[in-house]
PDB file of N, CA, C and O in Angstrom:
ATOM      1  N   MET A   1     -13.540  52.922  15.052  1.00  0.00           N
ATOM      2  CA  MET A   1     -13.324  52.088  13.863  1.00  0.00           C
ATOM      3  C   MET A   1     -14.377  50.999  13.744  1.00  0.00           C
ATOM      4  O   MET A   1     -14.972  50.805  12.684  1.00  0.00           O
ATOM      5  N   ILE A   2     -14.600  50.289  14.853  1.00  0.00           N
ATOM      6  CA  ILE A   2     -15.611  49.237  14.874  1.00  0.00           C
ATOM      7  C   ILE A   2     -17.003  49.775  14.634  1.00  0.00           C
ATOM      8  O   ILE A   2     -17.826  49.149  13.966  1.00  0.00           O
ATOM      9  N   ASP A   3     -17.256  50.980  15.206  1.00  0.00           N
ATOM     10  CA  ASP A   3     -18.532  51.653  15.001  1.00  0.00           C
ATOM     11  C   ASP A   3     -18.792  51.910  13.531  1.00  0.00           C
ATOM     12  O   ASP A   3     -19.917  51.734  13.062  1.00  0.00           O
ATOM     13  N   GLN A   4     -17.763  52.328  12.790  1.00  0.00           N
ATOM     14  CA  GLN A   4     -17.876  52.584  11.353  1.00  0.00           C
ATOM     15  C   GLN A   4     -18.227  51.317  10.582  1.00  0.00           C
ATOM     16  O   GLN A   4     -19.062  51.338   9.678  1.00  0.00           O
ATOM     17  N   ILE A   5     -17.582  50.220  10.951  1.00  0.00           N
ATOM     18  CA  ILE A   5     -17.843  48.946  10.305  1.00  0.00           C
ATOM     19  C   ILE A   5     -19.280  48.499  10.546  1.00  0.00           C
ATOM     20  O   ILE A   5     -19.949  48.032   9.625  1.00  0.00           O
ATOM     21  N   ILE A   6     -19.761  48.641  11.796  1.00  0.00           N
ATOM     22  CA  ILE A   6     -21.126  48.270  12.116  1.00  0.00           C
ATOM     23  C   ILE A   6     -22.114  49.148  11.316  1.00  0.00           C
ATOM     24  O   ILE A   6     -23.111  48.669  10.776  1.00  0.00           O
ATOM     25  N   ALA A   7     -21.793  50.437  11.267  1.00  0.00           N
ATOM     26  CA  ALA A   7     -22.658  51.386  10.510  1.00  0.00           C
ATOM     27  C   ALA A   7     -22.707  51.009   9.037  1.00  0.00           C
ATOM     28  O   ALA A   7     -23.766  51.074   8.413  1.00  0.00           O
ATOM     29  N   LEU A   8     -21.568  50.617   8.479  1.00  0.00           N
ATOM     30  CA  LEU A   8     -21.536  50.205   7.051  1.00  0.00           C
ATOM     31  C   LEU A   8     -22.343  48.932   6.815  1.00  0.00           C
ATOM     32  O   LEU A   8     -23.049  48.826   5.812  1.00  0.00           O
ATOM     33  N   ILE A   9     -22.248  47.979   7.716  1.00  0.00           N
ATOM     34  CA  ILE A   9     -23.003  46.729   7.608  1.00  0.00           C
ATOM     35  C   ILE A   9     -24.454  46.988   7.694  1.00  0.00           C
ATOM     36  O   ILE A   9     -25.225  46.441   6.904  1.00  0.00           O
ATOM     37  N   MET A  10     -24.881  47.826   8.648  1.00  0.00           N
ATOM     38  CA  MET A  10     -26.312  48.164   8.809  1.00  0.00           C
ATOM     39  C   MET A  10     -26.818  48.904   7.601  1.00  0.00           C
ATOM     40  O   MET A  10     -27.937  48.657   7.150  1.00  0.00           O
ATOM     41  N   ALA A  11     -26.002  49.832   7.048  1.00  0.00           N
ATOM     42  CA  ALA A  11     -26.406  50.579   5.881  1.00  0.00           C
ATOM     43  C   ALA A  11     -26.587  49.647   4.681  1.00  0.00           C
ATOM     44  O   ALA A  11     -27.564  49.769   3.942  1.00  0.00           O
ATOM     45  N   SER A  12     -25.652  48.723   4.490  1.00  0.00           N
ATOM     46  CA  SER A  12     -25.750  47.804   3.363  1.00  0.00           C
ATOM     47  C   SER A  12     -26.951  46.875   3.467  1.00  0.00           C
ATOM     48  O   SER A  12     -27.573  46.546   2.456  1.00  0.00           O
ATOM     49  N   ILE A  13     -27.283  46.448   4.695  1.00  0.00           N
ATOM     50  CA  ILE A  13     -28.457  45.599   4.925  1.00  0.00           C
ATOM     51  C   ILE A  13     -29.713  46.407   4.603  1.00  0.00           C
ATOM     52  O   ILE A  13     -30.620  45.918   3.930  1.00  0.00           O
ATOM     53  N   PHE A  14     -29.756  47.657   5.092  1.00  0.00           N
ATOM     54  CA  PHE A  14     -30.912  48.518   4.830  1.00  0.00           C
ATOM     55  C   PHE A  14     -31.084  48.751   3.348  1.00  0.00           C
ATOM     56  O   PHE A  14     -32.197  48.646   2.834  1.00  0.00           O
ATOM     57  N   ILE A  15     -30.010  49.066   2.650  1.00  0.00           N
ATOM     58  CA  ILE A  15     -30.078  49.303   1.191  1.00  0.00           C
ATOM     59  C   ILE A  15     -30.549  48.040   0.481  1.00  0.00           C
ATOM     60  O   ILE A  15     -31.348  48.117  -0.452  1.00  0.00           O
ATOM     61  N   GLY A  16     -30.065  46.885   0.908  1.00  0.00           N
ATOM     62  CA  GLY A  16     -30.468  45.620   0.329  1.00  0.00           C
ATOM     63  C   GLY A  16     -31.956  45.391   0.501  1.00  0.00           C
ATOM     64  O   GLY A  16     -32.618  44.944  -0.436  1.00  0.00           O
ATOM     65  N   LEU A  17     -32.508  45.690   1.690  1.00  0.00           N
ATOM     66  CA  LEU A  17     -33.936  45.529   1.937  1.00  0.00           C
ATOM     67  C   LEU A  17     -34.737  46.490   1.070  1.00  0.00           C
ATOM     68  O   LEU A  17     -35.766  46.116   0.506  1.00  0.00           O
ATOM     69  N   VAL A  18     -34.271  47.708   0.967  1.00  0.00           N
ATOM     70  CA  VAL A  18     -34.954  48.739   0.164  1.00  0.00           C
ATOM     71  C   VAL A  18     -34.987  48.318  -1.281  1.00  0.00           C
ATOM     72  O   VAL A  18     -36.025  48.416  -1.935  1.00  0.00           O
ATOM     73  N   LEU A  19     -33.837  47.838  -1.802  1.00  0.00           N
ATOM     74  CA  LEU A  19     -33.753  47.410  -3.192  1.00  0.00           C
ATOM     75  C   LEU A  19     -34.671  46.224  -3.443  1.00  0.00           C
ATOM     76  O   LEU A  19     -35.283  46.127  -4.507  1.00  0.00           O
ATOM     77  N   GLU A  20     -34.771  45.317  -2.470  1.00  0.00           N
ATOM     78  CA  GLU A  20     -35.646  44.141  -2.611  1.00  0.00           C
ATOM     79  C   GLU A  20     -37.127  44.617  -2.683  1.00  0.00           C
ATOM     80  O   GLU A  20     -37.901  44.101  -3.488  1.00  0.00           O
ATOM     81  N   LEU A  21     -37.496  45.565  -1.869  1.00  0.00           N
ATOM     82  CA  LEU A  21     -38.883  46.113  -1.843  1.00  0.00           C
ATOM     83  C   LEU A  21     -39.157  46.789  -3.200  1.00  0.00           C
ATOM     84  O   LEU A  21     -40.220  46.602  -3.791  1.00  0.00           O
ATOM     85  N   ILE A  22     -38.178  47.578  -3.682  1.00  0.00           N
ATOM     86  CA  ILE A  22     -38.319  48.300  -4.951  1.00  0.00           C
ATOM     87  C   ILE A  22     -38.537  47.311  -6.085  1.00  0.00           C
ATOM     88  O   ILE A  22     -39.436  47.483  -6.907  1.00  0.00           O
ATOM     89  N   SER A  23     -37.711  46.281  -6.122  1.00  0.00           N
ATOM     90  CA  SER A  23     -37.819  45.295  -7.221  1.00  0.00           C
ATOM     91  C   SER A  23     -39.128  44.592  -7.270  1.00  0.00           C
ATOM     92  O   SER A  23     -39.544  44.132  -8.333  1.00  0.00           O
ATOM     93  N   LYS A  24     -39.828  44.487  -6.095  1.00  0.00           N
ATOM     94  CA  LYS A  24     -41.105  43.841  -6.049  1.00  0.00           C
ATOM     95  C   LYS A  24     -42.276  44.806  -6.342  1.00  0.00           C
ATOM     96  O   LYS A  24     -43.407  44.367  -6.551  1.00  0.00           O
ATOM     97  N   ASN A  25     -41.996  46.103  -6.353  1.00  0.00           N
ATOM     98  CA  ASN A  25     -43.008  47.119  -6.562  1.00  0.00           C
ATOM     99  C   ASN A  25     -42.656  48.020  -7.764  1.00  0.00           C
ATOM    100  O   ASN A  25     -41.865  48.951  -7.620  1.00  0.00           O
ATOM    101  N   PRO A  26     -43.225  47.754  -8.922  1.00  0.00           N
ATOM    102  CA  PRO A  26     -42.890  48.496 -10.166  1.00  0.00           C
ATOM    103  C   PRO A  26     -43.212  50.004 -10.090  1.00  0.00           C
ATOM    104  O   PRO A  26     -42.530  50.825 -10.703  1.00  0.00           O
ATOM    105  N   ILE A  27     -44.273  50.350  -9.320  1.00  0.00           N
ATOM    106  CA  ILE A  27     -44.683  51.750  -9.208  1.00  0.00           C
ATOM    107  C   ILE A  27     -43.605  52.546  -8.486  1.00  0.00           C
ATOM    108  O   ILE A  27     -43.200  53.617  -8.938  1.00  0.00           O
ATOM    109  N   ILE A  28     -43.143  52.007  -7.351  1.00  0.00           N
ATOM    110  CA  ILE A  28     -42.094  52.653  -6.562  1.00  0.00           C
ATOM    111  C   ILE A  28     -40.808  52.715  -7.429  1.00  0.00           C
ATOM    112  O   ILE A  28     -40.080  53.708  -7.420  1.00  0.00           O
ATOM    113  N   LYS A  29     -40.569  51.649  -8.154  1.00  0.00           N
ATOM    114  CA  LYS A  29     -39.367  51.562  -8.993  1.00  0.00           C
ATOM    115  C   LYS A  29     -39.344  52.668 -10.017  1.00  0.00           C
ATOM    116  O   LYS A  29     -38.320  53.328 -10.198  1.00  0.00           O
ATOM    117  N   SER A  30     -40.486  52.887 -10.708  1.00  0.00           N
ATOM    118  CA  SER A  30     -40.525  53.897 -11.739  1.00  0.00           C
ATOM    119  C   SER A  30     -40.394  55.299 -11.127  1.00  0.00           C
ATOM    120  O   SER A  30     -39.733  56.169 -11.692  1.00  0.00           O
ATOM    121  N   LYS A  31     -41.031  55.507  -9.965  1.00  0.00           N
ATOM    122  CA  LYS A  31     -40.941  56.819  -9.287  1.00  0.00           C
ATOM    123  C   LYS A  31     -39.508  57.100  -8.854  1.00  0.00           C
ATOM    124  O   LYS A  31     -39.021  58.223  -8.984  1.00  0.00           O
ATOM    125  N   LEU A  32     -38.827  56.063  -8.334  1.00  0.00           N
ATOM    126  CA  LEU A  32     -37.433  56.245  -7.896  1.00  0.00           C
ATOM    127  C   LEU A  32     -36.527  56.530  -9.089  1.00  0.00           C
ATOM    128  O   LEU A  32     -35.650  57.390  -9.008  1.00  0.00           O
ATOM    129  N   LEU A  33     -36.731  55.817 -10.194  1.00  0.00           N
ATOM    130  CA  LEU A  33     -35.974  56.054 -11.391  1.00  0.00           C
ATOM    131  C   LEU A  33     -36.155  57.482 -11.877  1.00  0.00           C
ATOM    132  O   LEU A  33     -35.199  58.144 -12.281  1.00  0.00           O
ATOM    133  N   LEU A  34     -37.397  57.946 -11.832  1.00  0.00           N
ATOM    134  CA  LEU A  34     -37.731  59.324 -12.234  1.00  0.00           C
ATOM    135  C   LEU A  34     -37.012  60.310 -11.335  1.00  0.00           C
ATOM    136  O   LEU A  34     -36.398  61.269 -11.803  1.00  0.00           O
ATOM    137  N   GLY A  35     -37.099  60.060 -10.028  1.00  0.00           N
ATOM    138  CA  GLY A  35     -36.447  60.941  -9.052  1.00  0.00           C
ATOM    139  C   GLY A  35     -34.930  60.923  -9.221  1.00  0.00           C
ATOM    140  O   GLY A  35     -34.267  61.952  -9.092  1.00  0.00           O
ATOM    141  N   GLN A  36     -34.388  59.736  -9.512  1.00  0.00           N
ATOM    142  CA  GLN A  36     -32.931  59.629  -9.707  1.00  0.00           C
ATOM    143  C   GLN A  36     -32.489  60.385 -10.945  1.00  0.00           C
ATOM    144  O   GLN A  36     -31.457  61.056 -10.914  1.00  0.00           O
ATOM    145  N   SER A  37     -33.253  60.294 -12.050  1.00  0.00           N
ATOM    146  CA  SER A  37     -32.885  60.973 -13.270  1.00  0.00           C
ATOM    147  C   SER A  37     -33.016  62.482 -13.106  1.00  0.00           C
ATOM    148  O   SER A  37     -32.230  63.235 -13.681  1.00  0.00           O
ATOM    149  N   LEU A  38     -34.011  62.940 -12.319  1.00  0.00           N
ATOM    150  CA  LEU A  38     -34.165  64.337 -12.010  1.00  0.00           C
ATOM    151  C   LEU A  38     -33.015  64.857 -11.186  1.00  0.00           C
ATOM    152  O   LEU A  38     -32.522  65.960 -11.421  1.00  0.00           O
ATOM    153  N   ALA A  39     -32.577  64.056 -10.202  1.00  0.00           N
ATOM    154  CA  ALA A  39     -31.481  64.437  -9.369  1.00  0.00           C
ATOM    155  C   ALA A  39     -30.183  64.542 -10.164  1.00  0.00           C
ATOM    156  O   ALA A  39     -29.385  65.456  -9.957  1.00  0.00           O
ATOM    157  N   VAL A  40     -29.987  63.600 -11.069  1.00  0.00           N
ATOM    158  CA  VAL A  40     -28.776  63.629 -11.931  1.00  0.00           C
ATOM    159  C   VAL A  40     -28.821  64.866 -12.856  1.00  0.00           C
ATOM    160  O   VAL A  40     -27.821  65.556 -13.053  1.00  0.00           O
ATOM    161  N   ALA A  41     -30.004  65.112 -13.404  1.00  0.00           N
ATOM    162  CA  ALA A  41     -30.167  66.263 -14.330  1.00  0.00           C
ATOM    163  C   ALA A  41     -29.919  67.586 -13.602  1.00  0.00           C
ATOM    164  O   ALA A  41     -29.303  68.497 -14.156  1.00  0.00           O
ATOM    165  N   SER A  42     -30.397  67.687 -12.368  1.00  0.00           N
ATOM    166  CA  SER A  42     -30.215  68.941 -11.618  1.00  0.00           C
ATOM    167  C   SER A  42     -28.768  69.112 -11.129  1.00  0.00           C
ATOM    168  O   SER A  42     -28.302  70.237 -10.952  1.00  0.00           O
ATOM    169  N   SER A  43     -28.063  67.999 -10.911  1.00  0.00           N
ATOM    170  CA  SER A  43     -26.697  68.082 -10.418  1.00  0.00           C
ATOM    171  C   SER A  43     -25.698  68.385 -11.553  1.00  0.00           C
ATOM    172  O   SER A  43     -24.598  68.883 -11.314  1.00  0.00           O
ATOM    173  N   THR A  44     -26.116  68.066 -12.799  1.00  0.00           N
ATOM    174  CA  THR A  44     -25.205  68.321 -13.942  1.00  0.00           C
ATOM    175  C   THR A  44     -25.293  69.756 -14.453  1.00  0.00           C
ATOM    176  O   THR A  44     -24.423  70.206 -15.198  1.00  0.00           O
ATOM    177  N   LYS A  45     -26.346  70.478 -14.053  1.00  0.00           N
ATOM    178  CA  LYS A  45     -26.493  71.894 -14.490  1.00  0.00           C
ATOM    179  C   LYS A  45     -25.433  72.772 -13.923  1.00  0.00           C
ATOM    180  O   LYS A  45     -25.417  73.973 -14.191  1.00  0.00           O
TER     181      LYS A  45
END
């Protein structure tokens, strides 16, 4: 149980750092948005 909580905290910190890097880099941001929209499009087929 404690291991899951630690894993969740680490994951949220990692996601936060990634989002911070993305927000500072518009090129990565646009590529990720493109990738995300492609993933959504492929999953809805």
